[in-house]
Each structure stands twice: as structure tokens, then as C-alpha cells.
C-alpha positions as CSV (number, residue, x, y, z in Angstrom):
1,M,6.8,-25.2,0.4
2,K,7.7,-25.3,4.1
3,K,5.3,-24.2,6.8
4,N,7.7,-21.6,8.1
5,I,5.7,-18.3,8.2
6,A,3.7,-17.1,11.2
7,L,0.9,-14.5,11.1
8,I,0.9,-11.8,13.8
9,G,-2.5,-10.2,14.0
10,A,-5.6,-11.8,12.4
11,G,-8.2,-9.0,12.4
12,Q,-10.3,-8.0,9.5
13,W,-7.4,-7.8,7.0
14,G,-5.2,-10.3,8.8
15,K,-7.8,-13.0,8.1
16,N,-7.2,-12.5,4.4
17,H,-3.5,-13.2,5.0
18,L,-4.4,-16.2,7.1
19,K,-6.6,-17.7,4.3
20,N,-3.9,-17.2,1.7
21,L,-1.0,-18.4,3.7
22,D,-3.0,-21.5,4.7
23,K,-3.9,-22.2,1.0
24,L,-0.2,-21.7,0.0
25,G,0.8,-24.3,2.6
26,V,3.3,-22.1,4.4
27,L,1.4,-21.1,7.5
28,H,3.3,-22.2,10.6
29,S,1.1,-20.6,13.2
30,V,-1.0,-17.6,14.2
31,Y,-0.8,-15.2,17.1
32,D,-3.3,-12.4,17.9
33,P,-2.9,-10.4,21.1
34,G,-6.6,-10.2,21.7
35,P,-7.9,-13.3,23.7
36,A,-11.4,-12.9,22.3
37,S,-10.0,-12.7,18.8
38,M,-8.0,-15.9,19.4
39,Q,-11.2,-17.7,20.5
40,N,-13.1,-16.7,17.5
41,L,-10.2,-17.7,15.2
42,K,-10.0,-21.1,16.7
43,K,-13.7,-21.6,16.0
44,D,-13.4,-20.4,12.4
45,F,-10.1,-22.0,11.6
46,P,-9.7,-25.0,14.0
47,H,-7.0,-26.7,11.9
48,I,-4.5,-23.9,12.3
49,P,-1.8,-24.0,15.0
50,Y,-2.0,-21.1,17.4
51,A,0.7,-19.6,19.6
52,E,-0.2,-18.6,23.1
53,D,2.4,-15.9,23.3
54,Q,5.0,-14.3,21.1
55,N,8.0,-15.8,22.9
56,Q,7.0,-19.1,21.3
57,L,7.5,-17.6,17.9
58,L,10.5,-15.4,18.5
59,S,12.6,-18.3,19.8
60,N,11.3,-21.0,17.4
61,P,14.1,-22.0,15.0
62,E,11.5,-23.6,12.6
63,L,10.0,-20.2,12.0
64,E,11.8,-18.3,9.2
65,G,9.4,-15.4,8.5
66,V,6.4,-13.5,9.8
67,V,3.6,-11.5,8.3
68,I,2.6,-8.6,10.6
69,A,-1.0,-7.4,10.2
70,A,-1.3,-5.8,13.6
71,P,-2.4,-2.2,14.2
72,A,-0.1,0.4,12.7
73,A,1.0,1.7,16.2
74,L,2.6,-1.8,16.8
75,H,4.4,-2.1,13.4
76,F,7.8,-0.7,14.6
77,Q,7.9,-2.7,17.8
78,L,6.9,-6.0,16.3
79,T,9.0,-5.7,13.2
80,K,12.1,-4.8,15.2
81,Q,11.5,-7.8,17.6
82,Y,11.3,-10.3,14.7
83,L,14.1,-8.9,12.7
84,L,16.4,-9.1,15.7
85,A,15.2,-12.7,16.3
86,G,16.4,-13.6,12.9
87,K,13.1,-13.7,11.1
88,D,12.2,-12.3,7.7
89,V,9.3,-9.8,7.9
90,L,6.4,-8.7,5.7
91,V,4.7,-5.8,7.6
92,E,1.5,-4.2,6.5
93,K,1.6,-0.5,5.6
94,P,2.8,1.8,7.0
95,L,6.3,0.5,7.8
96,A,6.3,2.6,11.0
97,L,4.8,5.8,12.2
98,T,8.0,8.0,11.9
99,T,10.9,8.2,9.5
100,A,13.3,7.6,12.3
101,E,11.7,4.3,13.2
102,G,11.6,3.3,9.5
103,E,15.3,4.1,9.2
104,E,16.1,2.0,12.2
105,L,14.2,-1.0,10.8
106,V,16.0,-0.8,7.5
107,K,19.3,-0.7,9.3
108,I,18.5,-3.7,11.5
109,A,17.3,-5.7,8.5
110,K,20.5,-4.9,6.6
111,E,22.8,-5.7,9.5
112,N,21.1,-9.0,10.2
113,N,20.7,-10.0,6.5
114,R,16.9,-10.2,6.9
115,I,14.2,-9.6,4.3
116,L,12.1,-6.6,5.1
117,M,9.0,-6.1,2.9
118,V,6.1,-3.6,3.2
119,G,2.6,-4.5,2.3
120,H,2.0,-2.0,-0.5
121,I,-0.4,-4.4,-2.2
122,L,-1.2,-2.3,-5.2
123,Q,2.2,-2.9,-6.6
124,Y,1.2,-6.5,-6.9
125,H,-2.1,-5.8,-8.7
126,P,-2.0,-7.2,-12.3
127,A,-3.9,-4.1,-13.6
128,V,-1.3,-1.8,-12.1
129,N,1.6,-3.8,-13.5
130,K,-0.1,-3.6,-16.9
131,L,-0.5,0.1,-16.5
132,K,3.2,0.4,-15.7
133,E,4.1,-1.6,-18.9
134,L,2.0,0.8,-20.9
135,I,3.7,3.9,-19.4
136,D,7.2,2.4,-19.9
137,A,6.3,1.5,-23.6
138,G,5.3,5.2,-24.2
139,E,1.7,4.2,-24.9
140,L,0.4,7.3,-23.0
141,G,3.2,9.7,-24.2
142,E,5.0,11.9,-21.7
143,I,3.3,11.8,-18.3
144,R,1.9,15.1,-17.3
145,Y,-0.3,14.5,-14.2
146,I,-1.3,11.7,-11.9
147,Y,-4.0,11.8,-9.3
148,S,-5.8,9.3,-7.1
149,N,-9.0,9.2,-5.0
150,R,-9.3,6.8,-2.2
151,L,-12.7,7.5,-0.6
152,N,-15.1,5.6,1.6
153,I,-17.5,5.8,4.5
154,G,-16.3,4.3,7.7
155,K,-13.1,2.5,8.6
156,L,-12.4,5.4,11.0
157,R,-9.3,5.1,13.2
158,A,-8.6,6.6,16.6
159,E,-4.8,6.1,16.6
160,E,-4.0,7.2,13.0
161,N,-5.5,9.8,10.6
162,V,-6.8,9.1,7.1
163,L,-3.5,10.2,5.6
164,W,-1.6,7.5,7.3
165,S,-4.4,4.9,6.9
166,F,-5.3,5.4,3.2
167,A,-2.6,7.4,1.4
168,P,0.4,5.0,1.7
169,H,-1.1,2.9,-1.0
170,D,-1.4,5.8,-3.5
171,I,2.0,7.3,-2.6
172,S,3.7,4.0,-3.2
173,L,1.8,3.5,-6.4
174,I,2.7,7.0,-7.8
175,L,6.3,6.5,-6.9
176,M,6.3,3.2,-8.7
177,L,4.8,4.6,-11.9
178,L,7.4,7.4,-11.9
179,D,10.3,5.0,-11.3
180,G,10.9,6.0,-7.7
181,Q,11.3,9.7,-8.4
182,E,11.5,11.8,-5.2
183,P,9.0,14.7,-5.2
184,L,10.5,18.1,-5.3
185,Q,7.7,19.7,-3.4
186,I,5.0,18.3,-1.1
187,Y,1.9,20.1,0.2
188,A,-1.2,19.0,2.1
189,H,-4.4,20.2,3.7
190,G,-7.4,18.6,5.2
191,G,-10.0,18.5,8.0
192,A,-10.6,16.8,11.3
193,Y,-14.4,16.6,11.9
194,V,-15.1,13.5,14.0
195,K,-12.3,13.6,16.5
196,P,-10.0,16.6,17.2
197,G,-6.5,16.1,15.7
198,I,-7.4,13.0,13.7
199,F,-7.9,14.1,10.1
200,D,-10.8,12.5,8.2
201,T,-9.9,14.0,4.8
202,T,-6.7,15.2,3.3
203,L,-5.5,16.4,-0.1
204,T,-1.8,16.0,-0.8
205,T,-0.1,17.6,-3.7
206,L,3.2,16.3,-5.1
207,E,5.5,18.1,-7.6
208,F,8.1,16.1,-9.5
209,K,10.8,17.0,-12.0
210,N,9.9,17.7,-15.7
211,G,6.7,19.5,-14.5
212,I,4.9,16.3,-13.5
213,K,2.4,16.9,-10.7
214,G,0.0,14.7,-8.8
215,H,-2.5,14.8,-6.0
216,I,-3.9,12.2,-3.5
217,F,-7.4,12.8,-2.1
218,V,-8.3,10.5,0.8
219,N,-11.5,10.6,2.8
220,W,-13.3,8.2,5.1
221,L,-16.3,10.6,5.4
222,H,-17.4,10.1,1.8
223,P,-20.9,8.9,0.8
224,F,-19.7,6.1,-1.4
225,K,-16.6,4.0,-2.1
226,E,-14.2,5.2,-4.8
227,Q,-10.7,4.0,-5.5
228,K,-9.4,5.5,-8.7
229,L,-6.0,6.4,-10.1
230,V,-5.8,8.6,-13.2
231,V,-2.7,9.0,-15.3
232,V,-2.7,11.9,-17.8
233,G,-0.2,11.5,-20.6
234,K,0.5,13.8,-23.6
235,D,-1.2,11.3,-26.0
236,K,-3.6,9.2,-23.9
237,M,-5.1,9.0,-20.4
238,A,-5.5,5.8,-18.3
239,V,-7.8,5.1,-15.4
240,F,-7.3,2.3,-12.9
241,D,-10.5,1.8,-11.0
242,D,-10.1,-0.8,-8.2
243,V,-13.8,-0.8,-7.4
244,A,-14.9,-1.6,-11.0
245,E,-15.4,-5.2,-12.2
246,G,-13.6,-7.2,-14.8
247,K,-12.3,-5.4,-17.9
248,N,-13.4,-2.0,-16.7
249,K,-10.6,-1.9,-14.0
250,L,-8.2,-0.5,-16.5
251,L,-9.4,1.8,-19.2
252,I,-7.6,3.9,-21.8
253,Y,-9.0,7.3,-23.0
254,P,-7.4,8.3,-26.3
255,H,-8.6,11.9,-26.1
256,K,-6.7,14.5,-28.2
257,I,-6.1,18.2,-27.9
258,D,-6.1,20.0,-31.3
259,F,-5.3,23.6,-32.0
260,I,-7.4,25.6,-34.3
261,E,-6.6,29.0,-35.8
262,G,-3.1,28.6,-34.5
263,D,-3.5,28.7,-30.7
264,I,-7.0,27.8,-29.7
265,P,-7.1,24.4,-27.9
266,V,-10.0,22.1,-28.6
267,A,-10.6,18.8,-26.9
268,R,-11.4,15.9,-29.2
269,K,-13.1,13.2,-27.1
270,A,-12.7,9.5,-28.0
271,E,-14.3,6.4,-26.7
272,S,-12.5,4.6,-23.9
273,Y,-11.4,1.0,-24.3
274,P,-10.4,-1.7,-21.8
275,V,-7.0,-3.1,-21.4
276,E,-6.6,-6.8,-20.8
277,F,-4.5,-8.1,-17.9
278,E,-3.9,-11.3,-16.1
279,S,-6.5,-12.3,-13.5
280,K,-4.6,-12.7,-10.3
281,E,-5.3,-12.0,-6.6
282,P,-3.0,-9.1,-5.5
283,L,-2.7,-10.3,-1.9
284,K,-1.7,-13.8,-3.1
285,E,0.8,-12.3,-5.5
286,E,2.3,-10.2,-2.7
287,L,2.7,-13.2,-0.4
288,L,4.2,-15.3,-3.2
289,H,6.7,-12.5,-3.8
290,F,7.6,-12.5,-0.1
291,I,8.1,-16.3,-0.1
292,H,10.2,-16.0,-3.3
293,C,12.4,-13.4,-1.6
294,M,12.8,-15.5,1.5
295,E,13.9,-18.4,-0.6
296,T,16.2,-16.5,-3.0
297,R,17.3,-13.7,-0.6
298,Q,16.3,-11.3,-3.3
299,S,15.3,-7.7,-2.2
300,P,11.6,-7.3,-2.4
301,K,9.9,-5.0,-4.9
302,T,8.4,-3.1,-1.9
303,D,11.4,-3.4,0.4
304,G,12.2,-1.4,3.5
305,I,13.8,1.4,1.4
306,E,10.6,1.8,-0.6
307,G,8.5,1.8,2.6
308,L,10.9,4.4,4.0
309,N,10.4,6.7,1.0
310,V,6.6,6.5,1.5
311,L,7.1,7.4,5.2
312,R,9.2,10.5,4.3
313,I,6.4,11.8,2.1
314,L,3.8,11.1,4.8
315,E,5.8,13.0,7.4
316,K,6.3,16.0,5.1
317,A,2.7,16.1,4.1
318,E,1.5,15.9,7.8
319,K,3.5,19.0,8.7
320,Y,0.9,21.0,6.7
321,L,-2.0,19.6,8.6
322,I,-3.3,21.9,11.4
323,P,-5.7,20.3,13.9
324,Q,-9.1,21.8,13.6
325,N,-12.2,21.9,15.9
326,T,-14.9,19.4,15.3
327,L,-18.2,20.5,13.7
């Protein structure tokens, strides 16, 4: 592989990109706008080439792609700059902070024949892909309801609320499991308790065709970490628990609902069982997919259009959020 990908932003999550890109042998250079961050990076990763400013990267013909792991407020500006400079781009979620910005990026990528990919990492998780296989094979029966909880303490943001910080993962995942269906109705409510106008917890409800519903509960003021997605089918239920270890990440619950005396429903509980899946690192798989798309010019699984669909849902949900006073 050629060393033709630069990393823009090497903070807490960006360092994970750095390590993977370096191991894959494709890391051309790294740029982080914070001088202190750059100094620390050079101490921890002395063998990596560092760019002193972005102009070195934008005008470098050797550089064919970039991974942008900068703060969300910079995603639109940076992605636009690199697309116009003729570079393929993998940008962390969210694609941008408005639908209008997302639409502009998709248009620029198309007009310049550039790869535009969004870092919706759960779509590259082997357990999620196995779950999708089970759904497509009819293992769960008709899908009735999907819900996700993404809860933690900390990771508070000052520039974006928890809806924009946490929920893109789950929105992207639900859309994937439902073959990209557009929700017919979107509702949301939540609370801003630490800083006025910055929501710390939100509950978003999605309604799809065929009566399928779902909700996404995100909260960074939660006493413990939880990252679960539950899919309720007519025949079985599945739970993807990203915090669980090993086999327990993906469990099937073959519960049944029987009717007695004609119309009295009774739940028949059954033991859960784990589903085997390939052991692969999701971030590495995501980066390998980006590299493959750069080489083949194939549209990414989580392309700009997919990222734009997530943005549209985020914007519609946010319209229901009314700023509240702090406690």
C-alpha cells in the first residue's frame, strides 16, 4: 500500500486512527492545529512525518486522501477544502452540522469525482454485520421495534449537544438495519442541565412504514456506560451490546408470545444464546474500506448520501428540543 493518506486531528479518537493508519502502512503525515498537541504527538510517535500547516497537505500531489478527526464544528470547512484540493475524504461523524452543509459536500464530491465517506463505525462492526445477516435471512421474523441506548458519564461537549455527539451512530445503524428506510415521523425531547442550550440527554422516536418504530436514548449524565441496541422481531429478539465482552456482544432471545383462551397473550421466556461472528477491529475495517474505495473508486458503504440522511434526521429531531434552564 502507498503512504498516501494524511490524518487531520489527532486528539483522543484521532490517535486511534493514527495507530491504525500507521500499522496499515498508508499514513503519509499528521497535522493537528494545536501546537501543544503536536509536541505531545511527536514525543509519542517520533517516527511519523508531521505537517506544520495545512497548505503543505492541500498542495501535495503525493497525498491522495485524508482522514478528518477534528472537532465537529470544523468538519464542513476541512472536508470542503480537501475535496476541492482533489483529495478523497473520510470524515468522522457527523458529516457537517447542517443539512445544507452536508448537501454542499455531497455535491462537491460528485462534481470532483472524489470519495466522500463518513465515520459511522458501527456499520463496520462484525457483530452488527452478523445481526444484519440474521435480519435479512428472516431469523427474527418481521421487525417490529428497534431501540438503542448510548449512555455514559462524561465526554461532555461545549459546541455540540449529546444528540449530535452520540446519536449519529445509532441513527446510522437503525437506517442500515432497515435497508435505508426514511422515517415517516420523527420526534424528540430532552434536557439541558449542565450548560443552557446544550442538551445532555435526549430521547428520539422514529416511525417507519409497516408500523416499525424505534427510539434512541442518549445521555452523558448517566451513572454507568451502556451501549445497547435491541431489535424486536415477530419470532425472536436480538441484543447487540458493544460494552459486553466476547460472545456476549450479540445475543438472541427466542421468547414467544402464546395466546390462551383465544385472546389472552402470555409471554414464554426462553434462554438467550450467543451468536458467533468474526473477531475484527471495527476502526481497522472502516479504514480498510476507505482504502479499498480509494483504489477501486467504489462508493463507500457510509458515503456522503448516507451521512446526509443521518443529518436530516438529526435536524428534524433537534427542532423538538427546547432549551431549558439549568438545575
